[in-house]
N, C-alpha and C positions, 0 to 999 in steps of 0.2 A: 831324330827327337820332337818334331814336327809328329815324325811317321806316329809312334807312339799315343804322344794327347790327342791325335783325330782317332786311333785307333778305341779311344777310353769314352772319348764319348757317345756315342752308337749305342757303350756299353752301358755304361754308368743314364743316357739314358733308361733305353730298355730296362735299371735296373730303378728306378723311378715309376717306370710304371706296371715292376711292378709292387711296387711298397705301397701302392696309389689302389693297386685292384686287390693287394689285397688286403688297406685299409677302410675300401667299398663293400667287401663281406663282412668285414669284421660289423663294421657297420648295420649293415644288413640283415649280422647278427645279432646287434643287440636290438633289432627295429623289432626282429621279430617274437627275440624272447615278451619285448613290452607288449607285445601287442598278446602273447599266447597266454604273459601274468593278466594286462586285465580283462582277457578272458577265463581264464579260471576265476578270476573276482566274480563277473559277470555272471557268472555261470553258477554262482554259491549268491545269487540274491535274486529273486523280486522280480519280478517286471509291471511294477505300475496300473495302469490304464489309464490315460490320458487325450481328453478333447485341446485340442489347438483351435483359438476361436483368434480370427481379426480382422479389425477394422480398419478406419483410415489413418488411428494417432498409434496401436502396436497391436498385439498380440497380449492373447492370454492364455496360461494352458491348467486345467484342471485335472492334477493327479490324485484318484483312489488312492489316499495311503492309514487303511485302517490300520489301529494299531500302535502309531509313530505319534510317538510326542512331539513341542518345541523340541525337548529338548535332545533328541536323538535327533531332533532333525542333520543331513547338511544340506546346504546349496553353495556349487561352489562356481565361477565363472571362472574364464584361465583359456586368454587369447579366445577364441572366436563356439568352446563349450561349454554350454551347458548342463553344468552334473547334480543332480540331486538325489540326497543320498538318506536314510531313516530307520532308524533301528526299530522292528516292533518293541511294542512292551508288554511281560507278558503278562495274562492271569492269571495264569493258575497261581491258588494255595503253596503256599511250600512245603505243608505234607501231602500234596498230591503231585500224583504224576497223574500222564495222556498218557489215554488208555492207546487212543488215538486220536492222531491230526495230520492236518492235509494239511495244517501252516507247519512246513521242514525247517523250514531254512528264517527264519525270524529275520530278515530286515530287504531292505528295499533300495535300488539302484537304477536311476535310466538317467540318460547323455541323449544331448541337443546340437547339433550345428546353427547357430543363429548367425541369420546373415551379418550383411553391413551399416543393415541403415536396420537397424530394431541397438539400441543404444542401451548395453547392456550393465551403464554406470546407473541407475536410473531403475532399478526393476526393483518390484514392491512384493510382498511374497505373508500369505494369510497363512493361517491353518485354523480349522477349525470342526469338529467331530471324523475327524478322517480323513479330511479332502483336503488338497494343501491349492489355492487356487496363487500362482503368479502373475503379476503384470510389468511385459517389458511393453514400453515404450517405444517410441519406433523416432531417429534421432529428426527435430526437423525438419531441416532441409530433404528429408527424403516426404513426408508427408503429403500428399497434395493440396494443392493451392487453388482455389477461386480465383481463377482475375478478370474483375469485373470491364466490361465491356462502356465506351463512351463514345454516343452518337452524337455526332456536332452540324 
């Protein structure tokens, strides 16, 4: 009787390893599919040009997004990822159709990984004349501090 339980223990461990391996393969497959889905969505969007400026108190992102209105602009932060998306408002009258168009995909999308020293909870955004300006401050403890020296 003891022999059968001892003989089953390695088989059970092997079964657990196989289930874990299959589960890991399933998770990897799900990750790859999600990655492909994001890549397809990104492929269907134009990437806006962005300037990133940094100073002691934070960073400023300036993105060129002509044709994007405030209503069609989405700025999201999830975990440490900042995602900027905006749909381009077409100025073509309804009765007309474009004979030639260089902008085939009517939306912008750009994502950034934010440093932990940045305070994503206090982002300020301004949109004016197709230019998006984001100000992301640094956490207070991440800002450089001047230490005064006393002479005695």
